[in-house]
N, C-alpha and C positions, 0 to 999 in steps of 0.2 A: 504494500500499500503506500502511497505517498501522500505527505500531507504538506499542506501549504500557508505558510506566515501569512497573515490577514495584514500584517504592517507593512511588511518589508518584501512579501514576495518569495523568499527563501523555501525552497523546497526540502524536504526530510523523508529520505524512505526508510521506512519501517513497518512495525506493526503498531505502532502507537505514535503518537507527536511528541516531541521531546519536550522536557518539563521547562526548560528555556531556549527559545530561539538562539541558535548560535551566531547568526548575523547581527540581529538588534535588541537582543536580550528580553524581547515579549515573553510573556508567560505563555504556557500548553493552551491556554483558553481560546489564544489567538490562532490557533492551527484549525485548520478544515481540512479534511480527507477530498483528495481531487475524484473526479469521474472516473471510471476507467476510460471515457472518450478523451479527457483530457490528458490522463497517463499516457495515452497510447499516441496521443498528439508529441508529447515531451520525448519519449522514447523513439518514436519516428523521425524525431527531428534533430536529435543529439548527434548523429555522425553526421547528417549535412552541415548542422552548424560548425562542427571541426575541418569540414572540407573548405565550408568558406573563409574560415581562420586561417587556413592553410593559403588557401588563394591570396589572400591579404599579404601575408608573410612573404610570397613568394613576388607578388608584385610590389612589394618595397624593397625584395633584392635587384628586380630587375630596373628599377629605378636608380639605385645606386649603382648598379653596372654601369647602366646609360651614362650617368653622369661621368663617370669615370672616363668610358668614351669619347664623349663629349670633351672633358679636360685633354686627354691625349691630342686629338684634334690632328688625325693622321691625314685627312682628307675628306673635301666637301660630301662625297656620297657615304662615308662612314660617319659622319656627325649627323647626315641628315637622318639616317638611320636609327642612329641611339637617339635622336630627338624624338621620332616618332615612335620607338619603343618604350621611352619615357613616358610619353603623352599616353599611350595606350596601357599602359600600365596603371596609370592614375585611373582611368575609368574602370577597369577591370579590379581594383581595390575599391571604389565608391560603389560598384554595383553589389559585389558582396557585402560591404558592409551595409549597405541600404537594405540586403535580403536577411541578413543576421536583425538589425532593430527591426524588420517585420514580424520575423519569427518572435522576436520579444514580446511585440506589440500583441502578437493572438495567443501570447502564453506557452509557446513553442521552444521552449530552452531548457 
């Protein structure tokens, strides 16, 4: 069973809610058992959220590498490709962040 704190949204997995919320310190009475449907959403979205976080990390790495390539400034074509990769990585990063935010807004985290 998964229990959700009504104060901060922390989710606890166990046969009963914790005596005190480990995040905000609220008492056990502030917890409610989540419905099977909501629990399924949380479980199903866990992996996709991890994938989106990895995409964000990789996009940041691409931006850093692209900056290095731009700084080396070997030739015009090379720099143009690095600038394009830098820009495209920003878009990938923002899309994944927006999707994670959407999941959180729907209680899927």
